[in-house]
C-alpha angles and dihedrals in degrees: 000000000000124000120226088245092058090047091053091049089055088060094053122101117263093255090064094039088063090061111120114260093241090058091049090048091051091051090046093052092047091052091059097041 
């Protein structure tokens, strides 16, 4: 099972895909705050 967030990350350019997971998590939490 793949979450919509994971699917969106797959569509990002490689430069963004190399972002550390903790940075992605912080952005994800802020988006839902």
